[in-house]
PyMOL Python script that loads the backbone (N, CA, C, O; Angstrom):
from pymol import cmd

cmd.read_pdbstr("""\
ATOM      1  N   UNK A   1       0.821  -1.195   0.000  1.00  0.00           N
ATOM      2  CA  UNK A   1       0.000   0.000   0.000  1.00  0.00           C
ATOM      3  C   UNK A   1       0.865   1.258   0.000  1.00  0.00           C
ATOM      4  O   UNK A   1       0.558   2.232  -0.687  1.00  0.00           O
ATOM      5  N   UNK A   2       1.954   1.226   0.782  1.00  0.00           N
ATOM      6  CA  UNK A   2       2.829   2.394   0.865  1.00  0.00           C
ATOM      7  C   UNK A   2       3.466   2.705  -0.498  1.00  0.00           C
ATOM      8  O   UNK A   2       3.630   3.871  -0.856  1.00  0.00           O
ATOM      9  N   UNK A   3       3.828   1.649  -1.261  1.00  0.00           N
ATOM     10  CA  UNK A   3       4.410   1.866  -2.583  1.00  0.00           C
ATOM     11  C   UNK A   3       3.426   2.558  -3.518  1.00  0.00           C
ATOM     12  O   UNK A   3       3.817   3.390  -4.337  1.00  0.00           O
ATOM     13  N   UNK A   4       2.155   2.213  -3.391  1.00  0.00           N
ATOM     14  CA  UNK A   4       1.140   2.858  -4.219  1.00  0.00           C
ATOM     15  C   UNK A   4       1.015   4.330  -3.853  1.00  0.00           C
ATOM     16  O   UNK A   4       0.847   5.179  -4.728  1.00  0.00           O
ATOM     17  N   UNK A   5       1.097   4.633  -2.559  1.00  0.00           N
ATOM     18  CA  UNK A   5       1.027   6.033  -2.129  1.00  0.00           C
ATOM     19  C   UNK A   5       2.224   6.817  -2.634  1.00  0.00           C
ATOM     20  O   UNK A   5       2.087   7.958  -3.076  1.00  0.00           O
ATOM     21  N   UNK A   6       3.397   6.206  -2.568  1.00  0.00           N
ATOM     22  CA  UNK A   6       4.603   6.883  -3.053  1.00  0.00           C
ATOM     23  C   UNK A   6       4.518   7.134  -4.559  1.00  0.00           C
ATOM     24  O   UNK A   6       4.905   8.196  -5.047  1.00  0.00           O
ATOM     25  N   UNK A   7       4.006   6.142  -5.282  1.00  0.00           N
ATOM     26  CA  UNK A   7       3.845   6.314  -6.729  1.00  0.00           C
ATOM     27  C   UNK A   7       2.831   7.410  -7.027  1.00  0.00           C
ATOM     28  O   UNK A   7       3.021   8.212  -7.942  1.00  0.00           O
ATOM     29  N   UNK A   8       1.756   7.437  -6.249  1.00  0.00           N
ATOM     30  CA  UNK A   8       0.750   8.488  -6.443  1.00  0.00           C
ATOM     31  C   UNK A   8       1.331   9.855  -6.130  1.00  0.00           C
ATOM     32  O   UNK A   8       1.058  10.826  -6.835  1.00  0.00           O
ATOM     33  N   UNK A   9       2.133   9.935  -5.073  1.00  0.00           N
ATOM     34  CA  UNK A   9       2.752  11.214  -4.707  1.00  0.00           C
ATOM     35  C   UNK A   9       3.711  11.674  -5.801  1.00  0.00           C
ATOM     36  O   UNK A   9       3.762  12.858  -6.133  1.00  0.00           O
ATOM     37  N   UNK A  10       4.464  10.738  -6.353  1.00  0.00           N
ATOM     38  CA  UNK A  10       5.396  11.087  -7.431  1.00  0.00           C
ATOM     39  C   UNK A  10       4.638  11.580  -8.660  1.00  0.00           C
ATOM     40  O   UNK A  10       5.045  12.551  -9.298  1.00  0.00           O
ATOM     41  N   UNK A  11       3.537  10.910  -8.990  1.00  0.00           N
ATOM     42  CA  UNK A  11       2.724  11.349 -10.122  1.00  0.00           C
ATOM     43  C   UNK A  11       2.110  12.706  -9.885  1.00  0.00           C
ATOM     44  O   UNK A  11       2.066  13.543 -10.787  1.00  0.00           O
ATOM     45  N   UNK A  12       1.634  12.929  -8.672  1.00  0.00           N
ATOM     46  CA  UNK A  12       1.051  14.227  -8.333  1.00  0.00           C
ATOM     47  C   UNK A  12       2.110  15.314  -8.357  1.00  0.00           C
ATOM     48  O   UNK A  12       1.860  16.423  -8.828  1.00  0.00           O
ATOM     49  N   UNK A  13       3.299  14.994  -7.846  1.00  0.00           N
ATOM     50  CA  UNK A  13       4.394  15.972  -7.856  1.00  0.00           C
ATOM     51  C   UNK A  13       4.750  16.357  -9.292  1.00  0.00           C
ATOM     52  O   UNK A  13       5.013  17.524  -9.582  1.00  0.00           O
ATOM     53  N   UNK A  14       4.756  15.372 -10.184  1.00  0.00           N
ATOM     54  CA  UNK A  14       5.026  15.664 -11.595  1.00  0.00           C
ATOM     55  C   UNK A  14       3.950  16.548 -12.202  1.00  0.00           C
ATOM     56  O   UNK A  14       4.245  17.458 -12.978  1.00  0.00           O
ATOM     57  N   UNK A  15       2.714  16.278 -11.849  1.00  0.00           N
ATOM     58  CA  UNK A  15       1.603  17.099 -12.337  1.00  0.00           C
ATOM     59  C   UNK A  15       1.723  18.526 -11.809  1.00  0.00           C
ATOM     60  O   UNK A  15       1.511  19.488 -12.546  1.00  0.00           O
ATOM     61  N   UNK A  16       2.066  18.656 -10.526  1.00  0.00           N
ATOM     62  CA  UNK A  16       2.247  19.993  -9.955  1.00  0.00           C
ATOM     63  C   UNK A  16       3.384  20.736 -10.634  1.00  0.00           C
ATOM     64  O   UNK A  16       3.298  21.943 -10.858  1.00  0.00           O
ATOM     65  N   UNK A  17       4.452  20.013 -10.963  1.00  0.00           N
ATOM     66  CA  UNK A  17       5.579  20.652 -11.648  1.00  0.00           C
ATOM     67  C   UNK A  17       5.140  21.204 -12.998  1.00  0.00           C
ATOM     68  O   UNK A  17       5.520  22.313 -13.376  1.00  0.00           O
ATOM     69  N   UNK A  18       4.340  20.428 -13.722  1.00  0.00           N
ATOM     70  CA  UNK A  18       3.831  20.905 -15.015  1.00  0.00           C
ATOM     71  C   UNK A  18       2.908  22.109 -14.829  1.00  0.00           C
ATOM     72  O   UNK A  18       2.994  23.092 -15.565  1.00  0.00           O
ATOM     73  N   UNK A  19       2.030  22.016 -13.840  1.00  0.00           N
ATOM     74  CA  UNK A  19       1.097  23.116 -13.592  1.00  0.00           C
ATOM     75  C   UNK A  19       1.847  24.376 -13.184  1.00  0.00           C
ATOM     76  O   UNK A  19       1.534  25.469 -13.655  1.00  0.00           O
ATOM     77  N   UNK A  20       2.831  24.224 -12.315  1.00  0.00           N
ATOM     78  CA  UNK A  20       3.582  25.392 -11.875  1.00  0.00           C
ATOM     79  C   UNK A  20       4.367  25.984 -13.038  1.00  0.00           C
ATOM     80  O   UNK A  20       4.444  27.204 -13.179  1.00  0.00           O
ATOM     81  N   UNK A  21       4.946  25.131 -13.866  1.00  0.00           N
ATOM     82  CA  UNK A  21       5.665  25.614 -15.045  1.00  0.00           C
ATOM     83  C   UNK A  21       4.754  26.382 -15.990  1.00  0.00           C
ATOM     84  O   UNK A  21       5.157  27.385 -16.579  1.00  0.00           O
ATOM     85  N   UNK A  22       3.530  25.905 -16.128  1.00  0.00           N
ATOM     86  CA  UNK A  22       2.561  26.592 -16.979  1.00  0.00           C
ATOM     87  C   UNK A  22       2.221  27.965 -16.407  1.00  0.00           C
ATOM     88  O   UNK A  22       2.123  28.942 -17.150  1.00  0.00           O
ATOM     89  N   UNK A  23       2.041  28.041 -15.088  1.00  0.00           N
ATOM     90  CA  UNK A  23       1.762  29.336 -14.462  1.00  0.00           C
ATOM     91  C   UNK A  23       2.907  30.311 -14.704  1.00  0.00           C
ATOM     92  O   UNK A  23       2.682  31.481 -15.011  1.00  0.00           O
ATOM     93  N   UNK A  24       4.135  29.822 -14.565  1.00  0.00           N
ATOM     94  CA  UNK A  24       5.289  30.700 -14.780  1.00  0.00           C
ATOM     95  C   UNK A  24       5.351  31.201 -16.220  1.00  0.00           C
ATOM     96  O   UNK A  24       5.625  32.377 -16.461  1.00  0.00           O
ATOM     97  N   UNK A  25       5.096  30.311 -17.175  1.00  0.00           N
ATOM     98  CA  UNK A  25       5.162  30.742 -18.571  1.00  0.00           C
ATOM     99  C   UNK A  25       4.018  31.680 -18.947  1.00  0.00           C
ATOM    100  O   UNK A  25       4.117  32.418 -19.928  1.00  0.00           O
ATOM    101  N   UNK A  26       2.937  31.653 -18.174  1.00  0.00           N
ATOM    102  CA  UNK A  26       1.808  32.556 -18.418  1.00  0.00           C
ATOM    103  C   UNK A  26       1.963  33.879 -17.675  1.00  0.00           C
ATOM    104  O   UNK A  26       1.108  34.760 -17.775  1.00  0.00           O
ATOM    105  N   UNK A  27       3.066  34.015 -16.925  1.00  0.00           N
ATOM    106  CA  UNK A  27       3.354  35.297 -16.292  1.00  0.00           C
ATOM    107  C   UNK A  27       3.044  35.394 -14.818  1.00  0.00           C
ATOM    108  O   UNK A  27       3.200  36.464 -14.232  1.00  0.00           O
ATOM    109  N   UNK A  28       2.607  34.306 -14.197  1.00  0.00           N
ATOM    110  CA  UNK A  28       2.306  34.314 -12.761  1.00  0.00           C
ATOM    111  C   UNK A  28       3.554  33.865 -12.006  1.00  0.00           C
ATOM    112  O   UNK A  28       3.740  32.673 -11.759  1.00  0.00           O
ATOM    113  N   UNK A  29       4.408  34.820 -11.641  1.00  0.00           N
ATOM    114  CA  UNK A  29       5.686  34.506 -11.018  1.00  0.00           C
ATOM    115  C   UNK A  29       5.691  34.909  -9.543  1.00  0.00           C
ATOM    116  O   UNK A  29       4.766  35.561  -9.060  1.00  0.00           O
ATOM    117  N   UNK A  30       6.738  34.511  -8.846  1.00  0.00           N
ATOM    118  CA  UNK A  30       6.853  34.864  -7.433  1.00  0.00           C
ATOM    119  C   UNK A  30       7.081  36.363  -7.240  1.00  0.00           C
ATOM    120  O   UNK A  30       6.828  36.893  -6.158  1.00  0.00           O
ATOM    121  N   UNK A  31       7.549  37.038  -8.267  1.00  0.00           N
ATOM    122  CA  UNK A  31       7.778  38.481  -8.193  1.00  0.00           C
ATOM    123  C   UNK A  31       6.547  39.296  -8.595  1.00  0.00           C
ATOM    124  O   UNK A  31       6.564  40.525  -8.534  1.00  0.00           O
ATOM    125  N   UNK A  32       5.489  38.609  -9.002  1.00  0.00           N
ATOM    126  CA  UNK A  32       4.278  39.296  -9.444  1.00  0.00           C
ATOM    127  C   UNK A  32       3.935  38.884 -10.860  1.00  0.00           C
ATOM    128  O   UNK A  32       4.569  37.996 -11.430  1.00  0.00           O
ATOM    129  N   UNK A  33       2.947  39.520 -11.413  1.00  0.00           N
ATOM    130  CA  UNK A  33       2.524  39.196 -12.775  1.00  0.00           C
ATOM    131  C   UNK A  33       3.450  39.909 -13.754  1.00  0.00           C
ATOM    132  O   UNK A  33       3.633  41.124 -13.684  1.00  0.00           O
ATOM    133  N   UNK A  34       4.027  39.139 -14.663  1.00  0.00           N
ATOM    134  CA  UNK A  34       4.989  39.682 -15.629  1.00  0.00           C
ATOM    135  C   UNK A  34       4.290  40.571 -16.651  1.00  0.00           C
ATOM    136  O   UNK A  34       3.190  40.272 -17.116  1.00  0.00           O
ATOM    137  N   UNK A  35       4.953  41.660 -16.983  1.00  0.00           N
ATOM    138  CA  UNK A  35       4.410  42.603 -17.971  1.00  0.00           C
ATOM    139  C   UNK A  35       4.257  41.921 -19.334  1.00  0.00           C
ATOM    140  O   UNK A  35       5.065  41.069 -19.703  1.00  0.00           O
ATOM    141  N   UNK A  36       3.244  42.293 -20.055  1.00  0.00           N
ATOM    142  CA  UNK A  36       2.953  41.798 -21.405  1.00  0.00           C
ATOM    143  C   UNK A  36       2.751  40.293 -21.482  1.00  0.00           C
ATOM    144  O   UNK A  36       2.966  39.693 -22.535  1.00  0.00           O
ATOM    145  N   UNK A  37       2.343  39.683 -20.390  1.00  0.00           N
ATOM    146  CA  UNK A  37       2.103  38.235 -20.378  1.00  0.00           C
ATOM    147  C   UNK A  37       0.605  37.955 -20.444  1.00  0.00           C
ATOM    148  O   UNK A  37      -0.217  38.869 -20.369  1.00  0.00           O
ATOM    149  N   UNK A  38       0.272  36.685 -20.584  1.00  0.00           N
ATOM    150  CA  UNK A  38      -1.135  36.289 -20.555  1.00  0.00           C
ATOM    151  C   UNK A  38      -1.757  36.662 -19.212  1.00  0.00           C
ATOM    152  O   UNK A  38      -2.918  37.067 -19.149  1.00  0.00           O
ATOM    153  N   UNK A  39      -0.984  36.523 -18.144  1.00  0.00           N
ATOM    154  CA  UNK A  39      -1.459  36.902 -16.815  1.00  0.00           C
ATOM    155  C   UNK A  39      -1.769  38.386 -16.719  1.00  0.00           C
ATOM    156  O   UNK A  39      -2.740  38.784 -16.074  1.00  0.00           O
ATOM    157  N   UNK A  40      -0.940  39.208 -17.363  1.00  0.00           N
ATOM    158  CA  UNK A  40      -1.183  40.649 -17.366  1.00  0.00           C
ATOM    159  C   UNK A  40      -2.466  40.976 -18.117  1.00  0.00           C
ATOM    160  O   UNK A  40      -3.216  41.868 -17.721  1.00  0.00           O
ATOM    161  N   UNK A  41      -2.713  40.254 -19.196  1.00  0.00           N
ATOM    162  CA  UNK A  41      -3.951  40.453 -19.943  1.00  0.00           C
ATOM    163  C   UNK A  41      -5.172  40.059 -19.124  1.00  0.00           C
ATOM    164  O   UNK A  41      -6.197  40.740 -19.155  1.00  0.00           O
ATOM    165  N   UNK A  42      -5.055  38.954 -18.391  1.00  0.00           N
ATOM    166  CA  UNK A  42      -6.157  38.522 -17.523  1.00  0.00           C
ATOM    167  C   UNK A  42      -6.402  39.549 -16.427  1.00  0.00           C
ATOM    168  O   UNK A  42      -7.545  39.874 -16.106  1.00  0.00           O
ATOM    169  N   UNK A  43      -5.308  40.058 -15.856  1.00  0.00           N
ATOM    170  CA  UNK A  43      -5.441  41.041 -14.785  1.00  0.00           C
ATOM    171  C   UNK A  43      -6.097  42.318 -15.298  1.00  0.00           C
ATOM    172  O   UNK A  43      -6.937  42.905 -14.617  1.00  0.00           O
ATOM    173  N   UNK A  44      -5.717  42.743 -16.485  1.00  0.00           N
ATOM    174  CA  UNK A  44      -6.315  43.930 -17.087  1.00  0.00           C
ATOM    175  C   UNK A  44      -7.810  43.738 -17.320  1.00  0.00           C
ATOM    176  O   UNK A  44      -8.615  44.619 -17.017  1.00  0.00           O
ATOM    177  N   UNK A  45      -8.168  42.582 -17.857  1.00  0.00           N
ATOM    178  CA  UNK A  45      -9.595  42.295 -18.105  1.00  0.00           C
ATOM    179  C   UNK A  45     -10.383  42.251 -16.800  1.00  0.00           C
ATOM    180  O   UNK A  45     -11.498  42.768 -16.726  1.00  0.00           O
ATOM    181  N   UNK A  46      -9.803  41.635 -15.772  1.00  0.00           N
ATOM    182  CA  UNK A  46     -10.480  41.555 -14.478  1.00  0.00           C
ATOM    183  C   UNK A  46     -10.651  42.942 -13.872  1.00  0.00           C
ATOM    184  O   UNK A  46     -11.694  43.244 -13.293  1.00  0.00           O
ATOM    185  N   UNK A  47      -9.631  43.783 -14.003  1.00  0.00           N
ATOM    186  CA  UNK A  47      -9.715  45.141 -13.458  1.00  0.00           C
ATOM    187  C   UNK A  47     -10.783  45.958 -14.181  1.00  0.00           C
ATOM    188  O   UNK A  47     -11.534  46.694 -13.541  1.00  0.00           O
ATOM    189  N   UNK A  48     -10.859  45.840 -15.486  1.00  0.00           N
ATOM    190  CA  UNK A  48     -11.883  46.559 -16.259  1.00  0.00           C
ATOM    191  C   UNK A  48     -13.278  46.086 -15.854  1.00  0.00           C
ATOM    192  O   UNK A  48     -14.192  46.892 -15.678  1.00  0.00           O
ATOM    193  N   UNK A  49     -13.427  44.770 -15.710  1.00  0.00           N
ATOM    194  CA  UNK A  49     -14.737  44.207 -15.349  1.00  0.00           C
ATOM    195  C   UNK A  49     -15.175  44.600 -13.942  1.00  0.00           C
ATOM    196  O   UNK A  49     -16.370  44.687 -13.659  1.00  0.00           O
ATOM    197  N   UNK A  50     -14.202  44.838 -13.064  1.00  0.00           N
ATOM    198  CA  UNK A  50     -14.512  45.161 -11.669  1.00  0.00           C
ATOM    199  C   UNK A  50     -14.385  46.647 -11.354  1.00  0.00           C
ATOM    200  O   UNK A  50     -14.290  47.024 -10.186  1.00  0.00           O
ATOM    201  N   UNK A  51     -14.383  47.476 -12.358  1.00  0.00           N
ATOM    202  CA  UNK A  51     -14.333  48.907 -12.126  1.00  0.00           C
ATOM    203  C   UNK A  51     -12.979  49.431 -11.667  1.00  0.00           C
ATOM    204  O   UNK A  51     -12.914  50.456 -10.987  1.00  0.00           O
ATOM    205  N   UNK A  52     -11.898  48.746 -12.026  1.00  0.00           N
ATOM    206  CA  UNK A  52     -10.559  49.247 -11.729  1.00  0.00           C
ATOM    207  C   UNK A  52      -9.770  48.429 -10.734  1.00  0.00           C
ATOM    208  O   UNK A  52      -8.566  48.645 -10.596  1.00  0.00           O
ATOM    209  N   UNK A  53     -10.388  47.507 -10.040  1.00  0.00           N
ATOM    210  CA  UNK A  53      -9.675  46.680  -9.071  1.00  0.00           C
ATOM    211  C   UNK A  53      -9.764  45.214  -9.424  1.00  0.00           C
ATOM    212  O   UNK A  53     -10.641  44.797 -10.180  1.00  0.00           O
ATOM    213  N   UNK A  54      -8.859  44.441  -8.877  1.00  0.00           N
ATOM    214  CA  UNK A  54      -8.873  42.995  -9.085  1.00  0.00           C
ATOM    215  C   UNK A  54      -9.347  42.354  -7.786  1.00  0.00           C
ATOM    216  O   UNK A  54      -8.771  42.591  -6.724  1.00  0.00           O
ATOM    217  N   UNK A  55     -10.381  41.555  -7.872  1.00  0.00           N
ATOM    218  CA  UNK A  55     -10.960  40.926  -6.682  1.00  0.00           C
ATOM    219  C   UNK A  55      -9.960  39.989  -6.015  1.00  0.00           C
ATOM    220  O   UNK A  55      -9.323  39.175  -6.684  1.00  0.00           O
ATOM    221  N   UNK A  56      -9.827  40.105  -4.703  1.00  0.00           N
ATOM    222  CA  UNK A  56      -8.894  39.262  -3.956  1.00  0.00           C
ATOM    223  C   UNK A  56      -9.276  37.791  -4.015  1.00  0.00           C
ATOM    224  O   UNK A  56      -8.418  36.925  -3.840  1.00  0.00           O
ATOM    225  N   UNK A  57     -10.535  37.497  -4.255  1.00  0.00           N
ATOM    226  CA  UNK A  57     -10.978  36.105  -4.311  1.00  0.00           C
ATOM    227  C   UNK A  57     -11.178  35.622  -5.744  1.00  0.00           C
ATOM    228  O   UNK A  57     -11.758  34.558  -5.962  1.00  0.00           O
ATOM    229  N   UNK A  58     -10.712  36.378  -6.707  1.00  0.00           N
ATOM    230  CA  UNK A  58     -10.925  36.036  -8.104  1.00  0.00           C
ATOM    231  C   UNK A  58      -9.881  35.083  -8.667  1.00  0.00           C
ATOM    232  O   UNK A  58      -8.914  34.729  -7.993  1.00  0.00           O
ATOM    233  N   UNK A  59     -10.093  34.678  -9.909  1.00  0.00           N
ATOM    234  CA  UNK A  59      -9.218  33.726 -10.576  1.00  0.00           C
ATOM    235  C   UNK A  59      -7.800  34.274 -10.724  1.00  0.00           C
ATOM    236  O   UNK A  59      -6.835  33.541 -10.510  1.00  0.00           O
ATOM    237  N   UNK A  60      -7.661  35.527 -11.078  1.00  0.00           N
ATOM    238  CA  UNK A  60      -6.328  36.116 -11.259  1.00  0.00           C
ATOM    239  C   UNK A  60      -5.551  36.053  -9.943  1.00  0.00           C
ATOM    240  O   UNK A  60      -4.373  35.694  -9.937  1.00  0.00           O
ATOM    241  N   UNK A  61      -6.194  36.395  -8.841  1.00  0.00           N
ATOM    242  CA  UNK A  61      -5.535  36.354  -7.533  1.00  0.00           C
ATOM    243  C   UNK A  61      -5.164  34.923  -7.156  1.00  0.00           C
ATOM    244  O   UNK A  61      -4.090  34.686  -6.602  1.00  0.00           O
ATOM    245  N   UNK A  62      -6.034  33.981  -7.448  1.00  0.00           N
ATOM    246  CA  UNK A  62      -5.764  32.578  -7.157  1.00  0.00           C
ATOM    247  C   UNK A  62      -4.555  32.082  -7.943  1.00  0.00           C
ATOM    248  O   UNK A  62      -3.670  31.432  -7.384  1.00  0.00           O
ATOM    249  N   UNK A  63      -4.519  32.386  -9.233  1.00  0.00           N
ATOM    250  CA  UNK A  63      -3.398  31.949 -10.065  1.00  0.00           C
ATOM    251  C   UNK A  63      -2.100  32.609  -9.631  1.00  0.00           C
ATOM    252  O   UNK A  63      -1.050  31.967  -9.632  1.00  0.00           O
ATOM    253  N   UNK A  64      -2.158  33.884  -9.261  1.00  0.00           N
ATOM    254  CA  UNK A  64      -0.963  34.566  -8.792  1.00  0.00           C
ATOM    255  C   UNK A  64      -0.450  33.942  -7.498  1.00  0.00           C
ATOM    256  O   UNK A  64       0.758  33.772  -7.328  1.00  0.00           O
ATOM    257  N   UNK A  65      -1.341  33.605  -6.603  1.00  0.00           N
ATOM    258  CA  UNK A  65      -0.944  32.956  -5.356  1.00  0.00           C
ATOM    259  C   UNK A  65      -0.290  31.607  -5.632  1.00  0.00           C
ATOM    260  O   UNK A  65       0.723  31.262  -5.023  1.00  0.00           O
ATOM    261  N   UNK A  66      -0.869  30.856  -6.545  1.00  0.00           N
ATOM    262  CA  UNK A  66      -0.313  29.549  -6.888  1.00  0.00           C
ATOM    263  C   UNK A  66       1.058  29.692  -7.545  1.00  0.00           C
ATOM    264  O   UNK A  66       1.959  28.898  -7.277  1.00  0.00           O
ATOM    265  N   UNK A  67       1.220  30.691  -8.395  1.00  0.00           N
ATOM    266  CA  UNK A  67       2.513  30.922  -9.033  1.00  0.00           C
ATOM    267  C   UNK A  67       3.568  31.379  -8.049  1.00  0.00           C
ATOM    268  O   UNK A  67       4.740  31.025  -8.175  1.00  0.00           O
ATOM    269  N   UNK A  68       3.158  32.161  -7.073  1.00  0.00           N
ATOM    270  CA  UNK A  68       4.094  32.691  -6.089  1.00  0.00           C
ATOM    271  C   UNK A  68       4.427  31.684  -5.000  1.00  0.00           C
ATOM    272  O   UNK A  68       5.461  31.806  -4.344  1.00  0.00           O
ATOM    273  N   UNK A  69       3.563  30.684  -4.797  1.00  0.00           N
ATOM    274  CA  UNK A  69       3.772  29.726  -3.708  1.00  0.00           C
ATOM    275  C   UNK A  69       5.060  28.942  -3.884  1.00  0.00           C
ATOM    276  O   UNK A  69       5.692  28.555  -2.901  1.00  0.00           O
ATOM    277  N   UNK A  70       5.442  28.713  -5.091  1.00  0.00           N
ATOM    278  CA  UNK A  70       6.672  27.964  -5.331  1.00  0.00           C
ATOM    279  C   UNK A  70       6.411  26.481  -5.484  1.00  0.00           C
ATOM    280  O   UNK A  70       5.560  25.908  -4.803  1.00  0.00           O
ATOM    281  N   UNK A  71       7.135  25.885  -6.361  1.00  0.00           N
ATOM    282  CA  UNK A  71       6.972  24.474  -6.670  1.00  0.00           C
ATOM    283  C   UNK A  71       7.379  23.595  -5.500  1.00  0.00           C
ATOM    284  O   UNK A  71       6.695  22.614  -5.210  1.00  0.00           O
ATOM    285  N   UNK A  72       8.451  23.910  -4.833  1.00  0.00           N
ATOM    286  CA  UNK A  72       8.934  23.030  -3.771  1.00  0.00           C
ATOM    287  C   UNK A  72       7.919  22.909  -2.644  1.00  0.00           C
ATOM    288  O   UNK A  72       7.762  21.826  -2.079  1.00  0.00           O
ATOM    289  N   UNK A  73       7.237  23.976  -2.306  1.00  0.00           N
ATOM    290  CA  UNK A  73       6.220  23.924  -1.258  1.00  0.00           C
ATOM    291  C   UNK A  73       5.091  22.992  -1.658  1.00  0.00           C
ATOM    292  O   UNK A  73       4.634  22.189  -0.843  1.00  0.00           O
ATOM    293  N   UNK A  74       4.638  23.084  -2.888  1.00  0.00           N
ATOM    294  CA  UNK A  74       3.551  22.232  -3.371  1.00  0.00           C
ATOM    295  C   UNK A  74       3.946  20.769  -3.351  1.00  0.00           C
ATOM    296  O   UNK A  74       3.156  19.916  -2.947  1.00  0.00           O
ATOM    297  N   UNK A  75       5.157  20.475  -3.782  1.00  0.00           N
ATOM    298  CA  UNK A  75       5.619  19.089  -3.818  1.00  0.00           C
ATOM    299  C   UNK A  75       5.777  18.551  -2.396  1.00  0.00           C
ATOM    300  O   UNK A  75       5.380  17.419  -2.117  1.00  0.00           O
ATOM    301  N   UNK A  76       6.344  19.340  -1.505  1.00  0.00           N
ATOM    302  CA  UNK A  76       6.511  18.891  -0.119  1.00  0.00           C
ATOM    303  C   UNK A  76       5.164  18.571   0.515  1.00  0.00           C
ATOM    304  O   UNK A  76       5.039  17.577   1.231  1.00  0.00           O
ATOM    305  N   UNK A  77       4.166  19.393   0.264  1.00  0.00           N
ATOM    306  CA  UNK A  77       2.844  19.156   0.822  1.00  0.00           C
ATOM    307  C   UNK A  77       2.241  17.868   0.263  1.00  0.00           C
ATOM    308  O   UNK A  77       1.643  17.086   1.002  1.00  0.00           O
ATOM    309  N   UNK A  78       2.398  17.653  -1.025  1.00  0.00           N
ATOM    310  CA  UNK A  78       1.850  16.455  -1.658  1.00  0.00           C
ATOM    311  C   UNK A  78       2.502  15.198  -1.092  1.00  0.00           C
ATOM    312  O   UNK A  78       1.812  14.237  -0.752  1.00  0.00           O
ATOM    313  N   UNK A  79       3.819  15.204  -0.993  1.00  0.00           N
ATOM    314  CA  UNK A  79       4.529  14.034  -0.474  1.00  0.00           C
ATOM    315  C   UNK A  79       4.163  13.804   0.994  1.00  0.00           C
ATOM    316  O   UNK A  79       4.007  12.659   1.417  1.00  0.00           O
ATOM    317  N   UNK A  80       4.027  14.868   1.765  1.00  0.00           N
ATOM    318  CA  UNK A  80       3.677  14.730   3.178  1.00  0.00           C
ATOM    319  C   UNK A  80       2.296  14.098   3.356  1.00  0.00           C
ATOM    320  O   UNK A  80       2.104  13.268   4.246  1.00  0.00           O
ATOM    321  N   UNK A  81       1.350  14.481   2.526  1.00  0.00           N
ATOM    322  CA  UNK A  81       0.000  13.922   2.632  1.00  0.00           C
ATOM    323  C   UNK A  81      -0.051  12.474   2.157  1.00  0.00           C
ATOM    324  O   UNK A  81      -0.882  11.700   2.633  1.00  0.00           O
ATOM    325  N   UNK A  82       0.818  12.098   1.231  1.00  0.00           N
ATOM    326  CA  UNK A  82       0.806  10.745   0.692  1.00  0.00           C
ATOM    327  C   UNK A  82       1.520   9.756   1.606  1.00  0.00           C
ATOM    328  O   UNK A  82       1.249   8.556   1.550  1.00  0.00           O
ATOM    329  N   UNK A  83       2.411  10.235   2.431  1.00  0.00           N
ATOM    330  CA  UNK A  83       3.222   9.327   3.278  1.00  0.00           C
ATOM    331  C   UNK A  83       2.424   8.712   4.400  1.00  0.00           C
ATOM    332  O   UNK A  83       2.963   7.935   5.188  1.00  0.00           O
TER     333      UNK A  83
END
""", "prot")
cmd.dss("prot")
cmd.show_as("cartoon", "prot")
cmd.util.cbc("prot")
cmd.orient("prot")
């Protein structure tokens, strides 16, 4: 059973690595949203839709938090829960 959990954790860690890499390439970095990126376009659209501000509970904020959290933290959490 433990081997299955370890394999699942490894698969999940790989998935998180891909997801985190995708966030980084879309402009959601630990330093903030990169200029002229897809993330910047999303942020601009969200700000226009909300009258100039970006909702703290919105998709843009969620993606930025996930991009800023860092890959190692996500992987450590996944492995800890699987063990």
